[in-house]
C-alpha positions, -999 to 999 in steps of 0.1 A, spaced: -21 -295 -361 4 -287 -334 -8 -290 -298 -5 -259 -276 13 -280 -250 43 -282 -275 48 -245 -268 49 -248 -230 80 -258 -210 81 -266 -173 111 -254 -153 129 -266 -121 105 -245 -100 70 -261 -98 44 -238 -114 69 -216 -132 63 -222 -169 77 -208 -201 55 -203 -232 73 -200 -265 50 -197 -294 64 -193 -329 72 -159 -344 62 -153 -381 83 -126 -397 85 -111 -432 96 -78 -447 69 -59 -427 80 -71 -393 66 -101 -373 35 -115 -357 33 -138 -327 8 -150 -303 22 -144 -268 -1 -170 -252 -34 -188 -254 -46 -185 -218 -69 -216 -218 -45 -240 -236 -11 -227 -227 -14 -215 -191 -46 -229 -176 -43 -264 -191 -7 -266 -179 -14 -253 -144 -48 -271 -142 -64 -240 -128 -79 -208 -141 -57 -177 -144 -76 -145 -151 -63 -110 -160 -72 -86 -132 -45 -59 -138 -20 -52 -166 13 -34 -157 40 -19 -180 74 -7 -168 102 9 -189 137 8 -175 172 17 -187 204 -5 -189 216 -18 -155 183 -12 -137 175 -41 -115 140 -45 -102 131 -69 -74 132 -95 -60 95 -89 -54 73 -116 -39 35 -114 -42 5 -136 -36 -7 -135 -72 2 -152 -105 22 -130 -129 23 -135 -167 54 -117 -180 64 -107 -215 92 -84 -226 79 -63 -256 112 -44 -264 148 -49 -252 163 -77 -232 164 -87 -195 180 -113 -174 150 -126 -153 154 -144 -120 126 -162 -104 131 -175 -69 109 -201 -51 101 -184 -17 70 -204 -8 74 -215 28 61 -250 22 80 -257 -11 106 -284 -13 123 -261 -38 126 -231 -14 155 -208 -23 160 -224 -57 161 -199 -86 156 -201 -123 174 -177 -147 161 -168 -181 170 -142 -208 138 -127 -222 132 -102 -249 142 -98 -285 166 -127 -285 140 -150 -269 104 -140 -273 89 -161 -245 63 -154 -219 68 -167 -184 42 -175 -157 54 -169 -122 33 -186 -94 22 -169 -62 49 -169 -36 78 -169 -60 101 -139 -62 104 -121 -95 133 -99 -105 150 -86 -136 181 -69 -148 180 -47 -179 207 -59 -204 197 -36 -234 197 2 -236 160 2 -225 133 -24 -220 95 -24 -220 84 -51 -196 47 -59 -194 29 -83 -171 -6 -92 -161 -16 -104 -126 -47 -124 -115 -54 -100 -85 -54 -63 -83 -25 -48 -63 -33 -39 -27 -11 -25 1 8 -52 19 2 -78 -8 39 -81 -16 73 -80 0 109 -81 -12 142 -99 -8 176 -83 -15 188 -88 -51 223 -98 -39 213 -121 -11 243 -145 -7 221 -173 4 203 -172 -30 236 -166 -49 219 -154 -81 246 -150 -108 236 -115 -122 252 -105 -154 264 -71 -142 298 -56 -133 295 -33 -103 263 -22 -86 230 -21 -105 206 9 -104 180 2 -77 150 20 -63 152 33 -28 128 5 -17 149 -22 -34 181 -10 -18 166 -16 17 152 -51 12 162 -78 37 179 -111 31 158 -142 28 171 -155 62 156 -124 79 122 -130 64 123 -168 67 146 -175 97 131 -211 101 145 -220 67 181 -212 78 183 -229 112 218 -244 115 230 -227 83 
């Protein structure tokens, strides 16, 4: 019997985990467990993580969403297509503040990621379309999240795009991290 922990990988950002359970395919298609909440997520984080709200977005090639920072845990899975995901540690008290982790998620890597509260989440669509689903452990509420500019030079995220991505009006107006966290950039 294989332990669930063999499917869970920690990252350079504390609390950001990657769950990669096996995919079983045949001539009909495939089957895979995306996660086992109690053994994959809760046992790794040593805390309960409950589903309070499920979200589904569909986006076209070169759409970039984020960097969105919320006070809730996100469990993310790409159902169809492929994205370049970027997670940025923006927790004020973190020794990893400003550090980012890049992952390609989707059909070439069927992994689920868990993004801890206070970390920024963003993705760039690499395929023609993508279906991106995620659950959160709190229901959305006004003022519960904020954003940071996708191209913040202080974060230096190496996006896999030539030119300018397709952004929402809201994401086009997001501030740099140093505007939101000036104390983190004193003397920089």
